[in-house]
C-alpha positions in Angstrom: 108.7 111.1 105.8 109.7 111.8 109.7 106.4 112.2 110.7 105.1 109.2 109.6 108.1 107.2 110.6 107.1 105.9 113.2 103.5 105.1 112.4 105.8 102.8 108.9 107.9 101.8 112.0 104.7 100.0 113.9 103.0 98.9 110.3 106.8 96.6 110.0 106.7 95.4 113.2 102.8 94.8 113.5 102.9 92.7 110.4 103.4 89.3 111.7 102.0 89.9 114.7 99.1 90.1 112.0 99.2 87.5 110.7 98.5 85.1 114.7 95.2 87.3 114.1 94.5 85.4 110.7 95.2 82.0 111.5 93.2 82.2 114.6 90.2 83.5 112.6 91.0 81.4 109.7 91.5 78.1 111.3 88.3 78.3 113.3 86.2 79.6 110.0 85.6 76.2 108.3 85.3 73.8 111.2 83.0 76.6 112.6 80.8 76.2 109.3 80.6 72.8 108.8 79.8 72.6 112.6 77.2 75.3 112.5 74.7 74.1 109.5 74.5 70.3 111.5 73.8 72.4 114.9 71.3 74.6 112.5 69.4 71.7 111.3 69.9 70.1 114.3 68.3 72.6 116.1 65.5 72.1 113.8 64.4 69.1 114.0 61.6 67.2 114.9 63.7 65.6 117.3 63.4 67.3 120.9 66.1 66.2 122.7 67.7 66.8 119.9 66.4 70.1 119.4 66.6 71.0 122.9 70.5 70.1 122.9 71.2 71.9 119.6 69.1 75.3 121.3 70.6 75.2 124.8 74.3 74.6 123.0 73.6 78.0 121.2 71.9 79.3 123.9 74.6 78.7 126.2 77.8 80.3 124.1 76.1 83.0 123.5 74.9 84.2 126.2 77.7 83.7 127.4 81.1 86.6 127.1 84.0 85.6 125.0 86.6 86.6 127.7 84.9 84.1 129.9 84.6 81.4 127.5 88.6 82.0 127.2 89.0 81.2 130.9 86.8 78.6 131.5 88.3 76.1 128.6 91.9 77.5 129.4 90.6 76.0 133.1 89.4 73.1 132.2 92.1 71.8 130.3 94.7 72.6 132.9 92.4 70.3 135.4 92.8 67.5 133.4 96.5 68.2 131.9 97.5 65.1 134.7 94.9 62.8 134.9 94.3 63.0 130.9 96.5 64.8 128.2 100.5 63.7 130.3 99.7 60.4 130.6 98.5 60.3 126.7 101.9 63.0 126.0 98.6 65.6 124.2 99.2 67.9 126.6 102.3 69.5 124.2 99.0 70.2 121.6 96.3 70.4 123.5 97.6 73.2 125.8 99.2 75.0 122.9 97.5 77.9 122.0 97.4 77.9 118.6 95.2 74.7 119.5 93.3 75.7 122.3 92.5 79.2 120.5 91.1 78.6 117.4 89.0 75.1 119.7 87.4 77.4 121.9 86.9 80.1 119.2 85.2 77.3 116.5 82.9 76.6 119.5 82.7 79.7 119.8 81.7 81.6 116.6 79.4 77.6 116.0 76.9 79.0 117.5 76.4 82.1 116.6 76.7 81.1 112.5 74.4 78.0 113.9 71.6 80.4 115.0 72.0 82.8 111.6 71.4 79.7 109.8 68.3 78.7 111.9 66.7 81.9 110.8 67.5 81.5 107.4 66.4 77.7 107.8 63.2 79.2 108.8 62.2 81.9 105.9 62.9 79.7 103.3 59.7 80.1 100.5 58.2 76.6 101.5 56.3 76.7 98.2 58.8 75.1 97.5 59.4 73.4 99.1 56.0 72.5 98.8 56.7 72.1 95.3 60.6 69.7 95.8 58.3 67.2 97.6 56.2 66.9 95.8 58.5 66.6 92.3 59.1 63.5 94.2 62.6 64.1 95.4 63.5 63.2 99.3 64.7 64.8 102.1 68.4 64.5 101.0 67.7 66.1 97.3 65.4 68.7 99.0 68.0 69.2 101.3 70.7 69.6 98.6 69.2 71.1 95.7 66.2 73.7 97.9 66.8 74.1 100.8 70.9 74.8 100.8 70.9 76.9 98.2 68.0 79.5 99.3 69.5 79.0 103.2 72.7 80.0 102.0 72.0 83.4 100.5 69.8 84.4 102.9 72.2 84.3 105.5 75.8 84.3 103.9 75.4 88.4 104.7 75.0 87.9 108.4 77.5 85.4 108.5 79.9 87.9 107.1 79.7 90.2 110.4 80.2 86.6 112.3 82.8 85.7 110.0 83.8 90.1 110.9 83.2 89.4 114.4 84.9 86.4 114.8 88.4 88.4 112.9 88.0 90.6 116.1 87.1 88.1 118.8 91.4 87.0 118.0 92.6 89.9 120.2 91.1 88.7 123.2 93.0 85.2 123.0 96.4 86.2 124.4 94.3 87.8 127.2 94.2 84.6 128.2 95.9 82.1 126.2 100.4 81.5 127.4 102.1 83.5 125.3 105.6 80.8 123.7 108.7 82.6 122.1 107.5 85.9 120.2 104.2 84.2 119.7 103.0 87.4 119.2 99.6 88.8 117.9 99.2 92.4 117.7 97.2 93.8 120.6 100.2 91.6 122.5 102.6 92.9 121.0 101.1 96.9 121.2 101.0 96.3 124.5 104.9 95.4 124.3 104.7 98.6 122.4 103.2 100.4 124.1 104.9 99.7 128.0 108.4 100.9 126.0 106.9 104.8 125.5 103.8 104.6 127.1 103.2 106.0 123.7 99.2 104.4 123.5 98.1 106.5 120.4 100.4 105.1 118.1 100.9 101.1 119.5 96.7 101.3 119.6 95.9 103.1 116.6 98.6 100.9 114.5 97.3 97.8 115.3 93.0 99.2 115.1 94.3 100.2 111.4 95.5 96.3 111.0 92.3 95.1 111.4 90.4 97.9 109.8 92.1 97.1 106.8 92.2 93.0 107.5 88.0 93.5 107.8 88.0 95.6 104.7 89.6 92.7 103.1 87.1 89.9 104.2 83.9 92.0 103.8 85.5 92.6 100.1 86.4 88.2 98.9 82.8 87.8 100.9 81.1 90.0 98.8 82.5 88.8 95.6 81.0 85.3 96.7 77.9 86.3 98.1 77.7 87.7 94.2 79.0 84.8 92.7 75.6 83.4 95.2 73.1 85.4 93.3 74.2 85.6 89.7 71.1 84.3 89.4 69.2 87.4 90.0 69.1 90.2 87.0 70.8 92.4 88.9 73.0 90.8 91.9 73.4 92.2 95.1 76.3 94.1 96.5 77.4 93.6 100.0 77.8 96.6 101.4 80.8 97.9 104.1 81.5 101.9 103.4 79.5 103.7 105.9 76.9 105.7 103.9 78.0 109.3 104.6 81.2 107.8 101.9 79.2 107.9 99.0 
């Protein structure tokens, strides 16, 4: 037991910081999902202006590193602090990492998720859309009853990966944004522990273990949702989250 004592101690210490990573991820997922739906529909729009603006947004966020986006938006928020946020009395909110972090993550995941949804939209069987049109369905009815169900089923495996990648990206938030009080995430707290004894292998390995366990939990939950989405199939497929060599 003495051999595992440092690992158990680190697991206890890093339990609370892991909640900040979870918060950053799951505070940005709902808003990012909704915005991505509109962004994907906008990119598929027949209006060239709307399609061009949506495509430009997706290209800008997918074409730049998330780390740079954190710096850029935090710098912009600071630049407007004296002239805008302070007079309105909301500087305590706008510049707070628990608000700004999820906000930037939302903008980032919106672009990636929108591209996933747009790709799924283009693969919806055209025959079923034409059948719905021939049946007399309006565009809204077609979207709600035919296009969207197909889109979400096609996109779900790729969207699951995006959610996991988003959770991993939370490790970068406190490398850029200020740490207030003891609001440290996994990487921040692991770095603090490393500065005490320089045992990088122990502390960062335990932090990586938390990322791995939570990622597996996300795969499991989203796999259950996928089976629910595909329940009409004779044998509902499963999302595979185990490496091939594990059987």
